[in-house]
C-alpha angles and dihedrals in degrees: 000000000000126000089240095057105032115112113248092242097065116103116247094242089062093062092065096031098053091054097044119127090231092055092050091048096056099034096069117080088213092059092063093045104268112145145073112309090345112142109216118218090145111079123046096239117167112236108280093215088061094065108117094227102168095045089048090051091053092046095051092045091053092046090055099039099039103029107017099114090047100047104033097070119076109300139203116293092225092057135252113316092228092058093043087055090050090052093048092048094050093046089050088066088059094050097261099126110193139136128239089260089068094055125092116189112223138196091238129327091271087066089057090053089048093050092048088054092048094054099040113028130082120186111294098009119149127250125191115223138168116258106255103028141165105293091203090068092057091060092058092062102034093104090065090051095222128190117238126223102195122200119199122246127218131182088290097050132253116008093239094181089060088056091050092049093050093050091049093049098043139061087219114124111192120208093224146345113240118198145151099218097178122062089339124222113255104014103035092225124132131219110245120241090248092054090046090057091044092050090055089051091052090047089053094048094049098033094241130167115223126207109202112198111196114173096139105038095108093054103078118149114191112096116222092024117108112229114249109258116248116262088244091062095060125094113271095025099098098086101035110034124083107197123204124196134166145208090206096084097044096044112020134313093238087065097087097198126131140142143221126215112207143154114270097260089049092048091057092049091049091051092051089053094044091054088062093051111042103335091227142000118259104290096199088057090048093052092046091055090049088056091045093054091047094045108122090206093055124062109200095190091051088049090054092046089053088053091053090055094047094049093045089055090052095045089052091049091053094046092049091047091050092049093052098039111035126063127241093261089075119073131198141181123252105217121205091211145339129069108290149063132186127226126198111205124206114290113272095034110113115225091207091054090049091052089059094044092046091051089055087054091051103259127109123215136158124242115242093230094074091064093064111086094206095041091241104122149030095057092143097032139095136197115222126193120203097178102097105036128080119241091257092051091045091056090048091047094052090051089052091048091052089054089052092049090048091051091055095042089053 
């Protein structure tokens, strides 16, 4: 949308946002792998064969027949108490000890990010993010036109000492730090326990709020290795970490149901903002998930464990295919869980050009550049998702991707 043609009633942020590379990447069905014989490594879709269809059918039927007149009127903005209790109980097993009063039910995690922005950001404020970071988060804040202080990521997560040094050397005071510390989107890396503790120390020293986005934390692969505890579970996190989790990844992405964990004063601010967005999350859906979790014929934890096995198999297939197909002048991450890995192509090869060439070969990927808020990185990189393709399709897709890279390299 050009300045010359835009209607006068559009907000100024929309001019830039509508034409952003990230928006174009996710708005096309083809880009996330929807199409005849198109192999999708673009979007992070959970495996469609993992959806618990029959248990969901039972759960929704019970929600209608047993609770319909109670849950179909307008409901509480904070969410149904029964579901908030489920969330608190499940998080307690991961060391996040909270009560139902600390839980806010959300219409997807993106709503949580949007609400955090509404209650914290003024026009032009600064947000700290990883570089690269989840590009979907950036869209939730674009109407506030924030500045981004981006901190590099290595194989052990955010370089937290670089953040500390910048804050010491600068007068800049960010409103919050946003990160995905566990099986990060887009790189797949995880912040070490030592760095998590150090980040909390830095946040304390500089009075920073932290937003911990944790959609993949239950999908760890390596047997015999204890999952790294969430930031929110560590000492000192209670008053300065907002934790976001979701049911969408463990059940199905069309189930737009997530939650925020926050201190009491932050809960009230989030609820005030939520009432101005959708008032409350779908209460029939909330009640159905309560029935699903309590269904004696459905074991949610076993379902999640099966997902871990499925995604591990797919990660291994992608790593094996990359090893056998790509040369040593390309480098990629080796995630211990989650849905994604990151590949750096040889210098001089444009990731965006490879995306187009790969699409012509029948495989969808995302360019690395869209994951850098300031547009200053990832020019020769790609994000690949292995979550929604079978091992055979993954092997085919990597071969197609190599042909796309070769076409660009000449």
